[in-house]
N, C-alpha and C positions, 0 to 999 in steps of 0.2 A: 949657140943659139940656141934659141927651146925651140925644140922638131911643137913638142905638144903636150900640150899640162892639164888635171884631169882629178879631182874633185874626191876621197874612196866616195860611197852609198853605202847603207846600213846591209846593203845583202853581197856585204864582200870585209862583215867585220870576222878576224882574226882570219882572212888568209892571206898564206905566206902571200909573199911581193911578185916572188916569180911563175907560183897560179895565174894568180890576178893579173901579169903580163901576156900572160899566153888567150887568157879568156880573153883579157880586155882588149889588148890592145897588134898582136901577132906570133902569132903560133910556130916559135925558134928552139932547136934544141937545148936542151939546159945548161949549156957548154959558155951561149953565145950570153945566156940572160947570169949569169956567173960573172965573163965577162967587162957586161955595162958593168954591171954595181959593180965593178974593185973599179974600175977606170971612173965612177962618179960617175954615168952619164944618165941612171937614173939615182932618183935622189927623191925622198920624204923626205916632207918640210923645209929643203934645204940643206937637205945633210943627208950621207951617207951611213947605208945602213947591210946587214950585211943581209942576205937571201933566204935566211929564214925568218927575218923581222915581217910578224905579224901586224897585217893592217887593225888601219885602227877608222874607227868613222870620222871624215873630215878632215882625215890626212888631207896632203897634197901628194902630185908623186908628179915629178919633172922632168921627162926625156929630155933629155941634149940628142945631139947630133950623131943619128941611131939613120943607118939604113933601114928605111921601111917596104923595101922591094921582096913579094913574097918569089919562093923557089917558082918557076913556071916546070919546070918539071913531075912539083908537085899536082897529087890530083885533089885537087877544090872537092868537096861535100857537100850534094845543095843540099836544101833539106826539100820533105819531100809533102808540094800543094793538096792538100784537102780536098776533095769535090767535092760538090751538099749532098753527094750521097750518103759520103761520110760523114757529111757535119749534122746528117738530120738523125743519122741513125748517135749520134754521138752525143746527142740530149737526152738518149734517152737509157746510160749506160753507167751516171753520176747516182753514187750509193750517199756519199758525204759529200756537203760544198761549202768549206768555211775561208776565212782566211791567210788561212794556212798550207790545205793541204787539202783536196779532193781523194774521193775512196772513189773507184768504180767495180766497172763489173765490166769485164775483160769479155770483149767474143771470141771464137777461135779466128787463128786464121790471120792476125792482126802482131809483128812481134812491139815490142814494148818498145826498143827503138831500131832506129837506121842499122843497116847491115850493110854486107856486100851478097845477098845475095837475098834482099827486099829491102827493099827505099819507102819502104811502105811500111808506117807507124804511130805507135799509140803517143808521142810525142811531141810530133809535128801536128796530128788532130789535133789537141787538149791543145795546141796553144794556140789554134786559129778559133779560138770557143770560145765562148763572153762569159763562159764561165770563168776564166784565163787572161784576160782581158786585166792590161797593169800587168802579167804573173808572169814569171817563166814559166814552165816546166824542168818541177827533178828531179829525177829517176832515184829509186832509194833503195828495191830489189826491182825485180822481176821472175817474171811465171816464162815458162817456153814459146810460145807463136799458138802452138798450137794448145793449149792450157787455157783454158777458160777460167771465169769467176776471176774475186779482188785483187785489185792496185791499187796499191800505195803511190799519187804522187806529191810531193813536198811544190808548192808555189812561192821558195824562197827559198837563199842560201843555210840558213840559219833552222831551219825545221829540219829540209834534205838532212846537213850533220844533226840533226835527232837522231831522223831513222836509221840513220850511218849506224850513227854507234848504241842503240836498243837491238837493230838486225842483230851485230854483232856482241850481244853484252848475251843474247839469248834474252830479252825483257820484247818481241813481242808473237806471240805462241800462232800456230794459224793450220786450219783443219784444210784438208784435202777430199773429197770425197773419187775413189775411183771403181769400178767397172774390172775387172779381169777374168784371167780364162783360172780355168780347174775351182776344185772349194780346198782354199786351206787347212791344213790338219789343225790345225791350236785357234781359235776362234778368237785372239785375245790373244799379242804376243810383243813386243818389240824384235826386230832388222838389224842388225850389227855386223855389214858389210863393210873389206876395205876396196872401194871404190879406185880402178888405175884410169891415168889420168895422161894424158900427152900434151906436155906443153914446148914449144920451143927447140922439139924431137929429145925431151926429155920423156922419160914417166915416172910421174909421180904417184902411188898412193894415199889417200885421202879416206879419213873413219869415216863411215857413214852411221848414225845411228835411228832410226823413224820408229815411231809408237802406232801398233795396229789393230783397230778391233770390227771386227768382219761383222755389220749388221743383216744385210740377209747374204745367200747362199742357196744355189741346188747341183745336180751334181757334176753340169756344166761351166757357171758362174759363179764371185759373188761378187754381192757387192762390202765395199771396203771404209773404211774411214781411218785417211792415214793424219799422223800431227810429228816432223819433223822436227829433230831434234837439232841438228845437222843442216846446213847447208848447203852443197852440193850440189855441181851444176847434174841434172835431168837424172836426182839424184833417187826421185823416187822409182823411175821407170825403169831406172839402172837395177836396182835392187830385186823389181818385183818378177826383174827375167831372171834377174837371177836362182832364185828362188821360182822358179818352177810357174810366175803366176803375170804374163807382162799381159801391158792396159789394156781394154777391147779398141783395135783403129789407132795402135801407135805403131809408125810404120817406120820409123830407128829399129826400136827394144822390142822383136819379138821374135815368138818361132818360125822360125823360118817357113816352115810345113804349114806352120797353120791354119786350113784355112775360113777357120772362125777369128782370127786375126784381119784381118785387112776392110774394114771400115776406114769409111776415108775421113773418121771423127777418134780424134781422142779422147776419151771418155775417161777424162780429166778431170775436175772442176773442183777448182778451189776455192772452199763456201761460206769460211769463217776468219775474221781474225780480232781480236784482240789486245790490247793494250793499256796501257797506262803515259798522260801526263802530265806533272803538277797535282798529282793525287784525282786527279783526272780518266777515268775506268771510260776506254772507247770498248765498243763488240761489234760486229758489224759483220751482214750476210749477206752475202749476194747468192740469186735466184737461179735452179737451174737449166742451163740452156735448153730452147724444145726439143732440142738432139739428143741432149742425154735424158730425159723424159721419157725420150719416142723408144731408147734405147733399155731401157728397165723393164718398160709397157716388156720392148717382142726379149728381152731374157726370161720373162717372169720373177723380176725382179723389182722391192719394195722398201725402202724409208721406213721402217715403224715408228 
């Protein structure tokens, strides 16, 4: 007896059947999906396929005799419901809006995706905006919750995969602005470090490379331009701390005894991004937040 029947939509072209199943039917362990595929309980166009089969548009997926009961002990992740205030501010953050992706100027204090420490997130807010009517927001990269500035969000799976590939191949170039403690010895250079991460109780070292240029400085503070080559988690914040120039307002990566480093807002801003798609060049710029501008003024720094 057929339990369910689906027709593959354009958004899922070249998606593996197992990934499609978890996204559209039920999120169950990989071993269980493979078992049902082997037994013929999941068929594509009335034929048995391998787990690695990549779907094509208008493929018919039939699912036979599968118990769709969800594990009662598994916590259900509820989407964040944006407030009227959230939706009001969101109308002012769009830098670019087309049929395939948007570019926004993310404010401080909002995570890109929902997490254990914060349910409020950009993706759930965008999903309720008129700009995403009829579309689903797809995350293609992240910036820290307290970092402001440019964020790309895809409107369909095809462009989500495209941007993911461009980031992986380092074909997307980002520029950050940061206000740091102290005066750097060289006005221009490259930071190369081995950063330590803990994943599943294992220590992992990852090489991080960032080009920098001092735009303005005094004896106490510096305004610097940062171009990360690699994309490690918290890369800029970690590297600058290692080199003795923590970012102002960083409550996690800081010199704890530094009384100048306790400002509420992190002074790190993703200011520019550029990339090419089908020989079309895209360049986007995100205006500085009022808090960043105020800090520049307070620290007697300026962008020349």
